N, C-alpha and C positions, 0 to 999 in steps of 0.2 A: 125691227126688221120689214123689209119690203114684203108683201105678199105676192105671190104668184096669182095672177088674175084667173078666177073660176067664174062659173055662173053664178055662184052663191055670193061673190064678192060685191059689196056695195060701193060703188064708185062716185056716186053723186052726178050733179048737173056739170057739164063741161061749159067752161068760162073762156078759155083760150085752147088752141090746139094748132099744132104745126108740125111738120115732119123734119127731123134732123138726121144727119149723117153720123155713123158710128165713131168716125174720127175724121179730122180734116185732112184732106189728102193735098199734099203739097207739089209744086212742080219744082223739080230740082234739075240744075245744070251739071254740065259734065264736070266742073270744077268741084262742085259740092261731092261727087262720087269719087273723085280722085283723092280729095282731102280725107273722106270717110275711108277710104281704103287704105291710105297711108297711115292714119291714126289706128286703125283697126289692126293691121299688120303690126305696127310698133307696139301696141298693147299686147297682142299675142306672144310676140317675141320676148317682150319683157317679161311675161309669165312664165315662159318656158325657160329663160335664162335664171330665173329666181326661184325656179321649181315649183311655182305656184300653177299647176296645170288645171286645177279648178277655175282660177281667174281667166286662163287662156279659153276654156271651154265656155265659159260665160260670154267672154267677148264674141267668139264665134257664133254661139246661139243668138245673141243679140243682132250680129250681122245677118243671119239667116232670116230673123223675123223682119227686120228692116227691108231685106230684099223681097220677101214674100208680100209684105204690105205694099210696096212700091208697085207690085204687078197684079194688085187685085183692087176693086172698087169697094169702098166702104158700103155697108148696108145701111138702108134707109130705115130709120126708127120712128114710130109715131110717138109725140109727146104732147100730154093734155094736161092743163091746169082745171081742177075740178073744185067744186065747193067743199070736198071732204079730203082732197089731198092732191097728189101728183102722180100720173101714169107716164112710164118711161118704158116703152115696147109692151112687154107682157108682165110687168111689175107695177104695183100699186104701192105708193108711199103715203100714209096718212100724214096730216099735218102734225100730229102728236109726236112723230119721229123727228122733226125738223127743230134746230135752235133758230136760225134766222136765214135771211137771204140777202144777197146784194147784187147791184147790177153794174158791170163795167162796161159802159158805153163809149167809146173812142173810135168811131168809124174812120176808115174802113177796116182797120186791123183788128179792132176788138169790140165785139158786141154780144156779151155773154151774161147770162143768168147763173149765179152761184147759189146753191142752196145747201146749208151747212146742216149736218144731223147731229143729234144729241149723242149718239153713240160713237165713241172714239174710234172703234173698230169699223164702222160703216163709212164709206166713202163719201166725199162731198159730191153733190151733183153739179156738173158743168155742162149747160145747155146753151148752144149757141142760139141767139135771138133771131138771126137770119134777118128777115123783112119785117118782123113783128115790131110794133111800137112800144118801146121800153116803158114809155109812161103808163100806157094801159095796163101792160103786165105789172108794172111796179104797184100801181093802185089796187089792182085786183089782188095781188099776194099780201099787201098790207093789211088787208081785212082778216088774214088768218095767220101771219107770221110778222114777227118784228123785222124791221129792214135796219141792218147795220151800214150806215153811210160812210163808215170811216176806214172800210176795207179798201184794199188794193189788189190788183191782179195778181194771183199766186206767181211767185218766181218760176215754178215749174212751167206754167203755162207760157210766160214770156220766153223762157229758155227753148221750149219746144217750137214756138212759132218762130224766133229767130235762127234756129239751127235747122228749121225744116224737118222736123221729126213728128210723126204721127202721134197724136196725143188722145187718148180716148176721152169721149165725152163725159164719162164717169171717172173722176179721179180715184186712182189706185185699183181699179177694177174693171174688167170688160162687161159688155152687155150681154144679155141673155139672148 
């Protein structure tokens, strides 16, 4: 489990650090909004006609969340790689919690560091590399974690990028 950083938390020496956004903000055109509205309305009507009101409620809540995210800016979160672990915002993840890491680097679309945890209930960390040198980050992390060079970009990340949906930098869970 990641630790909330306190004065007693031993963090180690910083090797790399940069600031990331909580989620990637997409520029969407009018066509995207029209298609999303038509699809959302169709799903709500389907839920109503089939008597599945919970499904309709979930679709409406998802639309509200998308609307709210489109009208706010993502928070900036400090990210650090240290000799003892990784710091994301106010949380410290020791290397003992991680299984491995991999980097998907295909600019300009994808420049991302993925760190997989040992705990299946704990989310995989998804960290945009931005302007960081991926080779330097890779060499630094190899000292502490094995690299999985066989991995590909997760389908959820590709779908979120292609459909212009905000995707949190930590898969399956928001930041603190």
